Phi, psi and omega in degrees: 000107178258125181279113186265329188203146174230131178236125179248130179230146166251127175243157176245126179232124180272129177293151178295331178213148178303145180240114185254134171232183177294343177285330186146194183252131179251126178245331180224140178255133170263112188242134177259129177249137175243122172252128179243137175244122179226130181054033179081001181255134181262130176232152186235142173223163180234136174262112192258036175297156173273169183287332180237163180278051182265326178280311173211193186283347181274150174225172177304316184285323177293322179294322177300315180298311183294316179296320184287314190266345184230310187290306182301311178299332182283334187254330184293136183089352181281150171255123181239147176281339179186174184299325184294340181288346183295334180300328178294319180295337185253014183296336180283356181253111180276139178067214180051049186296321181293318179298316180291326181299325182302312182287323180296318180296323177298322180289326174297321177300314180297313182300319179295321178295318180297326179272358177058043176227156176298148180304318184297328177287323177298322180287345182102016180294151180236347182264133175270355180212135182245150177277141187243142170240177181221142179253125183250129178291166178297133182257164184290332180205169183298316182300318180297320180294314180300318178297320180293318178299319179301318178297317183288323176297320178296332178282351175102358183302135188270349175215138177246125176247129180253126170287137181226162172203164180306131181095341177225061182224282190303307183297324181291314179294319180300318181294319179294315181295323179296318182285329184229078188291343187246356183287153170288118187232133176223167178229155182225119186262346181048047173066035184273355186237171176229176179297341176290348182262014185304312182300322179291315180294328179297333180296337179288346180303327185294345184267004176052052180286150174295321181190163165246118184266124173044061177290330185252192183306140187300333182244014184267078183297314186298315182293324177296321177295319177297318179298315182300328179290346185244000175229157183275325183294136178301137182246122174263118198239358181196179182275160181299322183296327178284319180300322181305319180284339184270335190305323180289347184288150182295140184295335180289345174287324182286336187069005181196149177276134174284121185242337183224140174209165185248134174232120181245114184298337180277352185237342188241123184233134351279124186301320182294322178295319180292321177301315179300321178299314180301308187291318181293332177297326171081002181235012185239125170270136188243144167226159182268122180278179180216161184225036185054048182288163163287176178301332181296310176295328182296319182288332172296319179293325176299314180301315179297325184291349180278351183288150176301146180100338175280082190266353181246146175301130183272180177273050183243112185230181186289150176305320187291346177293329188245327191236137171289324174230129174256162187268005179239158173230135353288167176290153176288126181235146179250134180289169181295338177258021168077042178226161173235132178278136175291148182289158181251346181277173181289149180066216177294331180064021171238147181259130176282129178281092186297324179298316179291320178301316179296321179294325182273348185287140176245343174197158179207158175222152188217125179240135174224125180061030176087002182242133175284122188253344175221158180210000000 
C-alpha cells in the first residue's frame, strides 16, 4: 500500500437543533475530513475534535496544525503493508490521538476496499446488526426532556443517555425514570461534579441507571475510583487510552472494579489494540462512543461496534437526528427496533457526497509526494 496523496478539509455543519452539555451549547460543528489515496484507491477518515479544549486537549485548530505540519508529511509517499503500520510512521508524534485516528481510519477503509471485504469484517466484526442508543443534550425544562425521550423511545433506540450538570440532574432524571421505568437509562456529566458532590450523586442510585459517565475530572482516575466505592451505580471514569495503561495495575489500588467503558474509534489510537486489551481483560463491557460526527465518522463507529465485546448499545444514531443534510450516501438509518445493519460492500460501503463536501468546505490542504501542493 503506497500512500500517494493526502487531502485535508475543514467543513462546517450546522446541527438541526442546539446540543447542550456541561461544556456549553453546540450549534455548529467544525469537522476535519482526511482523504487518503493509496494505490489509486480513495479512503476517508474524520477527525472528531471539538472546537474548544473542553473534551480533551485537542481542538479543531490544533488537529489542523498537527495533521498539516506533521501527519501528512510523515505518511505521504510511504509504503505500508497495511493500515495498522501507520502507527509506526507516527511514533514521533506524542498524543494527538484524534488527529492520528483520522488518517488511520482512512487507511483501514482503503485496505478493506483492496481486499474487497466490508470494513467491519476486516476489523474482526461478527455482528451484522448493532444495537443503537441515543445521547440527549441538556434541555430547558423537565417537560421538554420527557417529551424528547418519548420521541426517541418511539424511534426504537435501545438506550437513552441524558447529559446532566448541577441544577439539571436529579429532577430531570427522576421525571424520565418515572415516565419510562424500564428503559436502559444512563447519564453523562462531562466532568461537571467534584468529590464534594458524592452525597448528591449517590441519590441517582435509586433510578437504576446503567451508568454515570465521567462525573469528575476527565483525567482524575483516583477520584473516580473513590467515588465508585461509595455509590452503587457503575461509574465510567476515563478514556480508553488511559484505561489501557491502567489495566495491569492491581484492582485494590483502584478501590473498585472497572466494569464498563467507552471505546471511540475516532478518538483512540490504535483502537483495535485497546479493544483487544479490554476484551482479553475479561471484566469490561464496552460500548462505542460518539462525538457529534458527520455520517463519515459515524460509519467508522458502526464498523467498530460489530466486534465481539461491544455488549451495550452505543452512541450511534441516525443521520437525521443531527443533520438536515449528511455528507454520505445512503444516510445512516436506524430500524424501528433500534438497530443499524452493517454494510455489505467493500470498505465503508458508503459514498461521500463530494459536491456537498466542497460546498461545506472552508479550507483544504493537499499533499503529494511529501509536498503540499495546494493551500
